[in-house]
C-alpha positions as CSV (number, residue, x, y, z in Angstrom):
1,Q,10.3,15.5,-19.8
2,A,7.0,13.6,-20.4
3,L,6.7,13.0,-16.8
4,R,7.3,16.7,-15.7
5,A,4.8,17.8,-18.3
6,E,2.3,15.7,-16.3
7,G,3.3,17.3,-12.9
8,F,5.5,14.6,-11.6
9,D,8.4,16.1,-9.4
10,F,11.4,14.1,-9.0
11,P,15.3,14.5,-8.6
12,E,17.5,13.0,-11.3
13,A,20.6,11.0,-10.5
14,A,23.6,10.4,-12.8
15,C,24.6,7.2,-11.2
16,G,23.3,4.4,-8.7
17,E,25.0,5.9,-5.7
18,D,23.4,9.3,-6.5
19,A,20.0,7.6,-6.9
20,L,20.4,6.0,-3.5
21,G,21.5,9.2,-1.9
22,A,18.5,11.1,-3.4
23,A,16.1,8.3,-2.3
24,R,17.5,8.4,1.3
25,Q,16.9,12.2,1.5
26,A,13.3,12.1,0.5
27,W,11.6,8.9,-0.2
28,R,9.2,9.1,-3.2
29,D,6.0,7.5,-4.4
30,A,7.9,5.5,-7.1
31,V,11.2,5.4,-8.8
32,V,12.0,5.2,-12.5
33,L,15.5,3.6,-12.8
34,D,17.7,3.0,-15.9
35,V,18.8,-0.6,-15.7
36,C,22.2,0.2,-17.5
37,R,23.7,2.7,-15.0
38,P,27.3,3.9,-15.8
39,D,28.7,3.0,-12.5
40,S,26.8,0.2,-11.1
41,E,24.2,-2.1,-12.5
42,G,20.7,-0.8,-12.2
43,I,19.6,-4.4,-10.9
44,E,21.8,-3.8,-7.8
45,T,20.5,-0.3,-7.2
46,C,17.1,-1.6,-7.5
47,R,17.8,-4.4,-4.8
48,R,19.3,-1.8,-2.5
49,L,16.5,0.7,-3.0
50,K,13.9,-2.1,-2.1
51,A,16.0,-3.1,0.9
52,E,16.3,0.3,2.4
53,A,12.9,1.7,1.5
54,P,10.9,2.5,4.7
55,G,7.6,1.1,3.0
56,L,6.4,0.1,-0.4
57,L,8.6,1.7,-3.1
58,P,7.4,0.9,-6.6
59,I,10.2,0.8,-9.2
60,L,9.9,1.1,-13.0
61,H,13.0,-0.2,-14.8
62,L,13.7,1.4,-18.2
63,S,16.3,0.0,-20.6
64,S,17.4,0.3,-24.1
65,A,20.1,-2.4,-23.9
66,S,18.7,-5.0,-21.6
67,T,15.6,-5.9,-23.5
68,S,15.5,-9.7,-23.7
69,S,12.8,-11.5,-21.7
70,E,15.5,-13.0,-19.5
71,D,16.7,-9.3,-18.8
72,R,13.1,-8.2,-18.0
73,A,12.6,-11.3,-15.7
74,R,15.9,-10.5,-13.9
75,G,14.8,-6.9,-13.3
76,L,11.4,-8.0,-12.0
77,E,12.9,-10.7,-9.8
78,A,15.4,-8.0,-8.3
79,G,12.3,-6.0,-7.2
80,A,11.2,-3.8,-10.1
81,D,7.5,-3.6,-10.4
82,S,7.3,-2.7,-14.0
83,Y,9.7,-2.8,-17.0
84,L,9.7,-0.7,-20.1
85,T,12.2,-1.1,-23.1
86,H,13.1,1.7,-25.5
87,P,11.6,2.8,-27.6
88,F,8.5,3.4,-25.5
89,D,5.8,6.0,-26.0
90,P,5.8,8.9,-23.6
91,N,2.1,8.2,-22.8
92,E,3.0,4.6,-21.8
93,L,5.7,5.8,-19.4
94,R,3.3,8.4,-17.9
95,A,0.7,5.7,-17.6
96,A,3.0,3.2,-16.1
97,V,4.4,5.7,-13.4
98,S,0.8,7.0,-12.7
99,A,-0.2,3.3,-12.0
100,L,2.7,2.6,-9.7
101,V,2.0,5.8,-7.8
102,R,-1.6,5.0,-7.5
103,L,-0.7,1.5,-6.3
104,A,1.7,2.9,-3.6
105,R,-0.9,5.4,-2.4
106,Q,-3.6,2.8,-2.2
107,H,-1.2,0.5,-0.2
108,A,-0.3,3.4,2.1
109,E,-4.1,4.0,2.8
110,R,-4.7,0.4,3.5
111,V,-1.8,0.3,6.1
112,A,-3.1,3.4,7.6
113,G,-6.6,2.2,7.7
114,A,-5.4,-1.0,9.3
115,A,-3.5,1.0,12.0
116,D,-6.5,3.2,12.7
117,N,-8.7,0.2,12.8
118,S,-6.3,-1.5,15.4
119,L,-6.2,1.6,17.5
120,L,-9.9,1.9,17.4
121,H,-10.3,-1.6,18.7
122,D,-7.9,-1.3,21.3
123,A,-9.7,1.9,22.6
124,L,-13.0,0.2,22.5
125,D,-11.7,-2.8,24.3
126,A,-10.3,-0.6,27.1
127,L,-14.0,0.3,27.9
128,A,-15.8,-1.8,30.5
129,D,-19.3,-1.2,29.2
130,H,-20.4,-3.0,26.0
131,V,-20.1,-0.7,23.1
132,A,-21.2,-1.2,19.5
133,L,-20.4,1.2,16.7
134,L,-23.3,1.6,14.2
135,G,-23.3,2.2,10.4
136,P,-25.6,4.7,8.8
137,S,-28.5,2.1,8.5
138,G,-28.1,1.1,12.2
139,D,-26.2,-2.1,11.6
140,V,-23.5,-3.1,14.0
141,I,-20.1,-2.5,12.3
142,A,-17.6,-2.8,15.3
143,V,-17.8,-4.0,18.8
144,N,-15.6,-4.2,21.9
145,R,-14.9,-7.3,24.1
146,A,-17.6,-6.3,26.5
147,W,-20.2,-6.3,23.7
148,T,-18.9,-9.6,22.4
149,D,-19.6,-11.1,25.8
150,F,-23.0,-9.5,25.8
151,A,-23.8,-10.9,22.4
152,V,-22.5,-14.3,23.2
153,T,-24.7,-14.3,26.3
154,N,-27.8,-13.5,24.1
155,G,-27.3,-16.3,21.6
156,Y,-24.8,-14.9,19.0
157,R,-21.8,-17.0,18.0
158,P,-18.6,-15.4,19.1
159,A,-17.5,-15.0,15.5
160,D,-20.8,-13.3,14.7
161,R,-21.3,-10.9,17.7
162,G,-24.1,-9.4,15.9
163,L,-21.9,-7.7,13.4
164,G,-24.0,-6.7,10.3
165,K,-27.3,-7.2,12.2
166,N,-29.6,-4.3,13.0
167,Y,-28.8,-2.8,16.5
168,V,-32.4,-2.6,17.5
169,E,-32.9,-6.3,16.6
170,V,-29.9,-7.4,18.5
171,C,-31.0,-5.4,21.6
172,G,-34.6,-6.7,21.1
173,R,-33.3,-10.2,21.1
174,A,-31.4,-9.5,24.3
175,A,-34.5,-8.0,26.0
176,G,-36.3,-11.2,25.2
């Protein structure tokens, strides 16, 4: 109820198989999993969720029975990203879930950014003319292969390519 009060929307599952079924229908930003499930051990459910998830799926284990350091280590080794034992403060639960959701979203943004960056470089490299993308201050922030050849011809190391240098200075150096 503490999570619903904070605006988290999630299905509830009475057993591990139901949790797996609910996850398969709509993957979430994070999962809160009771380690002591009545039908199957929560550790196994955690392993299966991690194996089947299409991407990063943070899992928070909760337990009132499995509270030893060995139990917590076993849960974390099975794929849980955080572990709380009863009794816990509702604020701690909310903060832990919020942190896991934040990490999942940051990871998704990094993956999307890397994909966008890869597509950008592929598109730039398809151009025959040398192309440099400039940042707000006029510094070179991305280049294509033709630009790299141009930069090397004009005295820049292949690894440098004029990146981070002012465009006007790079072109002035090329003009001699």
